[in-house]
C-alpha positions as CSV (number, residue, x, y, z in Angstrom):
1,L,0.0,0.0,0.0
2,V,0.6,3.3,0.3
3,L,-1.4,1.0,2.4
4,S,1.6,-0.2,0.9
5,G,1.3,-3.8,0.3
6,L,0.3,-6.1,3.1
7,Y,2.5,-9.0,3.7
8,I,1.2,-12.2,5.1
9,I,4.2,-13.9,6.4
10,L,4.4,-17.4,7.6
11,F,6.0,-19.4,9.7
12,K,8.6,-20.0,12.2
13,E,9.0,-23.7,12.7
14,R,11.8,-25.7,14.3
15,I,12.9,-29.3,13.6
16,K,14.0,-31.2,16.6
17,E,15.5,-34.6,16.5
18,S,17.9,-36.3,19.0
19,L,19.3,-38.8,16.5
20,N,20.7,-40.7,19.5
21,R,19.8,-44.2,18.3
22,T,22.3,-46.7,16.9
23,F,22.4,-47.7,13.3
24,S,20.6,-51.0,14.1
25,S,17.5,-49.2,15.4
26,Y,17.5,-46.1,13.1
27,Q,14.6,-47.5,11.0
28,A,12.2,-47.2,13.9
29,S,13.0,-43.6,14.8
30,K,10.8,-40.8,13.6
31,L,11.8,-37.2,12.8
32,S,9.8,-34.6,14.7
33,V,9.2,-31.6,12.6
34,R,9.0,-28.3,14.4
35,T,10.7,-25.9,11.9
36,S,10.7,-25.0,8.4
37,M,14.5,-24.6,8.7
38,C,16.2,-28.0,8.5
39,F,19.3,-28.7,10.5
40,T,22.0,-30.7,8.8
41,L,22.3,-33.9,10.6
42,I,25.1,-34.1,13.0
43,L,28.1,-35.4,11.2
44,A,29.8,-37.1,14.1
45,M,27.8,-39.4,16.3
46,I,29.1,-42.4,18.1
47,L,28.2,-45.7,16.4
48,M,26.5,-44.0,13.4
49,C,28.0,-44.8,10.1
50,L,28.0,-42.6,7.0
51,S,25.2,-44.4,5.3
52,A,22.9,-43.8,8.3
53,Y,23.8,-40.1,8.2
54,W,22.7,-39.9,4.5
55,Y,19.5,-41.8,5.3
56,Y,18.5,-39.4,8.1
57,Y,19.6,-36.4,6.0
58,S,17.3,-37.4,3.2
59,L,14.4,-37.8,5.7
60,D,15.1,-34.5,7.2
61,Q,15.2,-32.7,3.9
62,Q,11.9,-34.4,2.9
63,A,10.3,-33.3,6.2
64,L,11.5,-29.7,5.5
65,K,10.0,-29.8,2.0
66,E,6.7,-31.2,3.2
67,T,6.5,-28.6,6.0
68,Q,7.3,-25.8,3.5
69,Y,4.7,-27.1,1.1
70,T,2.0,-27.3,3.8
71,A,2.8,-23.8,5.0
72,T,2.6,-22.4,1.4
73,E,-0.7,-24.2,0.8
74,K,-2.1,-22.8,4.0
75,L,-0.9,-19.3,3.1
76,N,-2.6,-19.6,-0.3
77,D,-5.8,-20.8,1.3
78,I,-6.3,-17.5,2.9
79,Y,-4.4,-15.3,0.4
80,W,-6.8,-15.9,-2.5
81,P,-10.1,-15.1,-0.6
82,I,-8.4,-12.0,0.8
83,S,-7.1,-10.9,-2.6
84,N,-10.5,-11.5,-4.2
85,D,-12.4,-9.6,-1.5
86,I,-10.1,-6.6,-2.0
87,D,-10.6,-6.8,-5.7
88,R,-14.4,-6.8,-5.1
89,A,-14.1,-3.8,-2.8
90,M,-12.1,-1.8,-5.3
91,L,-14.5,-2.7,-8.1
92,R,-17.5,-1.6,-6.0
93,T,-15.8,1.7,-5.3
94,Q,-15.0,2.3,-9.0
95,S,-18.5,1.2,-10.0
96,I,-20.1,4.0,-7.8
97,A,-17.7,6.6,-9.2
98,D,-18.4,5.4,-12.8
99,D,-22.2,5.5,-12.3
100,L,-22.0,9.0,-10.9
101,S,-19.8,10.1,-13.8
102,I,-22.2,8.8,-16.5
103,G,-25.4,9.8,-14.7
104,R,-26.6,6.3,-14.0
105,L,-26.5,7.0,-10.3
106,K,-28.6,10.1,-9.6
107,K,-27.8,12.4,-6.7
108,E,-31.0,11.6,-4.9
109,D,-30.2,7.9,-5.0
110,I,-26.7,8.2,-3.5
111,L,-27.6,7.3,0.0
112,V,-29.6,4.2,-1.1
113,R,-26.6,3.0,-3.2
114,M,-24.2,3.5,-0.3
115,K,-26.4,1.5,2.1
116,R,-26.8,-1.3,-0.4
117,E,-23.0,-1.5,-1.0
118,L,-22.4,-1.8,2.8
119,Q,-25.0,-4.5,3.2
120,E,-23.6,-6.6,0.3
121,N,-19.9,-6.1,1.3
122,P,-19.3,-6.8,5.0
123,S,-15.5,-6.2,4.8
124,I,-16.2,-2.6,3.8
125,Y,-16.6,-0.7,7.0
126,G,-17.5,2.7,5.6
127,I,-18.3,4.6,2.4
128,S,-18.2,8.3,1.7
129,V,-19.3,10.2,-1.4
130,V,-17.6,13.6,-1.2
131,F,-18.3,16.5,-3.6
132,K,-16.0,19.4,-4.1
133,P,-17.4,22.9,-3.2
134,Y,-20.7,23.7,-5.0
135,A,-20.5,20.6,-7.2
136,Y,-23.5,18.9,-5.6
137,N,-25.6,22.0,-5.5
138,A,-24.9,25.5,-6.6
139,Q,-26.5,26.8,-3.4
140,Q,-24.7,24.3,-1.1
141,K,-21.0,24.5,-0.6
142,L,-20.3,21.0,0.6
143,F,-22.0,17.6,0.6
144,A,-20.3,14.5,1.9
145,P,-22.4,11.7,3.3
146,H,-20.4,9.1,5.2
147,M,-21.9,5.7,6.1
148,T,-20.4,3.1,8.4
149,Q,-21.6,-0.4,9.5
150,H,-21.0,-2.2,12.7
151,N,-22.8,-5.4,13.7
152,K,-25.1,-4.9,10.7
153,I,-26.2,-1.5,12.0
154,I,-25.6,1.3,9.5
155,T,-25.0,4.8,10.7
156,T,-25.1,7.9,8.4
157,E,-23.1,11.1,9.2
158,Y,-22.2,14.1,7.1
159,I,-18.5,15.1,7.0
160,E,-19.2,18.7,6.2
161,K,-21.0,19.1,9.5
162,S,-17.7,18.3,11.3
163,Y,-15.2,20.4,9.3
164,D,-14.5,21.9,5.9
165,Y,-12.8,19.0,4.1
166,S,-12.1,21.2,1.1
167,L,-9.5,23.2,3.0
168,S,-6.0,22.2,2.1
169,G,-4.5,20.0,4.8
170,A,-7.7,18.7,6.2
171,Q,-6.8,15.6,8.1
172,E,-9.5,14.9,10.7
173,L,-10.3,11.5,9.2
174,G,-6.8,10.2,9.1
175,E,-3.1,10.9,8.6
176,N,-3.5,12.2,5.0
177,D,-5.0,15.0,3.1
178,W,-7.4,12.4,1.8
179,F,-9.7,14.6,-0.3
180,H,-7.1,16.5,-2.3
181,E,-4.7,13.6,-2.6
182,T,-7.5,11.4,-4.2
183,M,-8.7,14.2,-6.5
184,K,-5.2,14.3,-8.1
185,V,-5.0,10.6,-9.1
186,K,-7.1,7.8,-10.7
187,S,-7.2,5.8,-7.5
188,K,-5.3,5.7,-4.2
189,W,-4.8,3.5,-1.1
190,F,-3.9,5.3,2.1
191,K,-1.9,4.0,5.0
192,P,-3.9,2.1,7.5
193,V,-5.4,4.1,10.5
194,Q,-7.1,3.1,13.7
195,E,-10.8,3.9,13.7
196,T,-11.4,4.9,17.3
197,K,-15.2,4.4,17.6
198,Y,-15.1,0.7,17.3
199,N,-11.3,0.2,17.5
200,K,-11.0,-1.1,13.9
201,T,-7.9,-1.0,11.7
202,V,-9.1,0.4,8.3
203,A,-7.4,1.3,5.0
204,W,-8.9,4.0,2.9
205,Y,-9.3,3.6,-0.9
206,G,-10.5,6.5,-3.0
207,V,-11.5,7.1,-6.6
208,P,-12.5,10.4,-8.2
209,F,-15.7,10.9,-10.2
210,Y,-16.6,13.5,-12.8
211,A,-19.5,15.6,-14.1
212,V,-21.8,13.9,-16.6
213,E,-21.0,16.5,-19.2
214,D,-17.2,15.9,-18.7
215,T,-17.1,12.9,-21.1
216,N,-13.3,12.9,-21.2
217,N,-13.0,12.8,-17.4
218,T,-10.7,15.8,-17.2
219,V,-11.7,17.6,-14.0
220,P,-13.0,15.6,-11.0
221,I,-15.9,17.0,-9.0
222,G,-15.6,14.6,-6.1
223,I,-14.4,11.3,-4.8
224,V,-15.8,8.0,-3.6
225,M,-13.9,6.7,-0.6
226,I,-14.3,3.4,1.2
227,E,-12.8,2.2,4.5
228,Y,-11.7,-1.4,4.1
229,D,-11.9,-3.3,7.3
230,L,-8.4,-4.8,7.8
231,D,-9.7,-6.9,10.6
232,F,-11.1,-9.2,7.9
233,I,-7.5,-9.9,6.8
234,I,-6.1,-10.0,10.3
235,N,-8.7,-12.5,11.5
236,K,-7.9,-14.8,8.6
237,A,-4.2,-14.6,9.4
238,K,-4.8,-15.6,13.0
239,T,-6.2,-18.9,11.7
240,L,-2.9,-19.9,10.2
241,I,-1.2,-22.7,12.2
242,V,1.8,-24.5,11.0
243,A,3.0,-27.3,13.3
244,E,3.8,-26.4,16.9
245,S,5.4,-23.0,16.9
246,G,4.5,-21.5,13.6
247,Y,2.7,-18.2,13.5
248,S,1.7,-15.4,11.1
249,F,2.2,-11.7,11.1
250,I,1.2,-8.9,8.8
251,T,3.0,-5.7,7.9
252,T,2.4,-2.7,5.7
253,Y,4.9,-1.9,2.9
254,D,7.0,0.1,5.3
255,G,7.2,-2.9,7.6
256,T,4.8,-1.6,10.3
257,F,3.1,-4.5,12.1
258,L,-0.6,-4.8,11.8
259,H,-0.7,-8.2,13.3
260,H,1.8,-10.2,15.4
261,P,1.6,-12.7,18.3
262,N,3.4,-10.1,20.3
263,S,0.6,-7.5,20.4
264,S,3.0,-4.8,21.7
265,F,4.6,-4.7,18.3
266,V,1.2,-3.6,16.9
267,T,0.2,-1.1,19.7
268,E,3.7,0.5,19.7
269,K,3.6,0.6,15.8
270,K,6.9,-1.3,15.6
271,T,8.3,-2.2,12.2
272,I,10.4,-5.1,11.1
273,F,13.3,-2.7,10.7
274,D,12.8,-1.6,14.4
275,L,13.3,-5.2,15.4
276,A,16.3,-5.5,13.2
277,R,17.9,-2.5,15.0
278,M,16.8,-3.8,18.4
279,F,18.4,-7.2,17.9
280,I,21.2,-5.9,15.7
281,S,20.1,-8.3,13.0
282,Q,21.2,-7.7,9.4
283,D,19.1,-10.8,8.5
284,L,15.9,-9.2,9.6
285,K,16.7,-6.0,7.8
286,N,17.5,-7.9,4.6
287,I,14.2,-9.8,4.9
288,G,12.3,-6.5,5.3
289,K,13.9,-5.1,2.2
290,K,13.3,-8.3,0.2
291,M,9.6,-8.2,1.1
292,Q,9.4,-4.7,-0.3
293,E,11.0,-5.7,-3.5
294,T,9.2,-9.0,-4.4
295,E,5.6,-10.2,-4.4
296,S,6.4,-13.5,-2.7
297,G,9.2,-15.6,-1.5
298,M,10.7,-18.0,1.0
299,L,13.6,-16.8,3.1
300,S,15.6,-18.2,6.0
301,F,17.4,-16.4,8.8
302,V,18.6,-16.8,12.4
303,D,16.1,-15.8,15.1
304,P,18.0,-13.2,17.2
305,N,16.0,-14.3,20.3
306,D,17.4,-17.8,20.5
307,N,19.8,-18.1,17.6
308,E,17.7,-20.8,16.0
309,P,17.3,-20.9,12.2
310,V,13.8,-20.3,10.9
311,W,12.0,-19.9,7.6
312,V,9.7,-17.1,6.5
313,I,7.2,-17.5,3.7
314,Y,5.5,-14.3,2.5
315,K,3.1,-13.1,-0.1
316,T,2.1,-9.5,-0.9
317,I,-1.3,-8.2,-1.9
318,P,-0.3,-6.2,-5.0
319,Q,-3.6,-4.3,-5.2
320,L,-2.7,-2.5,-2.1
321,Q,0.6,-1.2,-3.3
């Protein structure tokens, strides 16, 4: 995204195996998979011959591959529903803007359309249709209905009653000059913000619309803005379980944690680069940069907490970049 590209990053798993049995009993032993990072088998063990080593090594590598495959499949199982839902939310936003631009959506029907979109798209927390000064009505400077839903209850407010959003630098609804920034582009995602009323993490997505007579779409007269409920993504990420110690976390493009088992990383707005500095870990820093550069990957590094090797599997949501 400028929500910057959410990363869903999987899993930290460790493989533990004592390998303390003799060659005569090795066929009965079982490898216990706890990590996605595979330790090379101990080269020197009393009473273990070279052939036994290669046997165990091949099993260990197979266990690693199977764990990586399982983790990747679980990641894809939640990735595609999330990606499709974001696509749908973006299409609905564009559809409202297009219908306003060609006159299919009449001004008097805007509130009805907004309510319907919320009812049909539960991951959309809010919708706003925001007109530039005097574009809605020559006698009315501003018009900006804003609808939100919570527990299937829809609430309607009017932004212009709270402040003049047309003033440059208006930031009351977030960290950005959302109105003017969206008016300058074809579409825009904004960095996630915390919605305080219901304590939701939301990402704004805006699209401009035009006057019906402006058939070339040259000068926008307003924007359609949705608030996408990132809890939809976070809750799906929480369901990811890989073996005993695997876990998921989500970051924005700049590495800020939106979800992590250590909730303090989220509340304190820590980034993966903050952790790299905290633990003096070049590996973590490199992983953060790699996730910014590529859409998906599988990387290994040494956990600075316990010096254990781990694997990270990640996938970005390119729509949010």
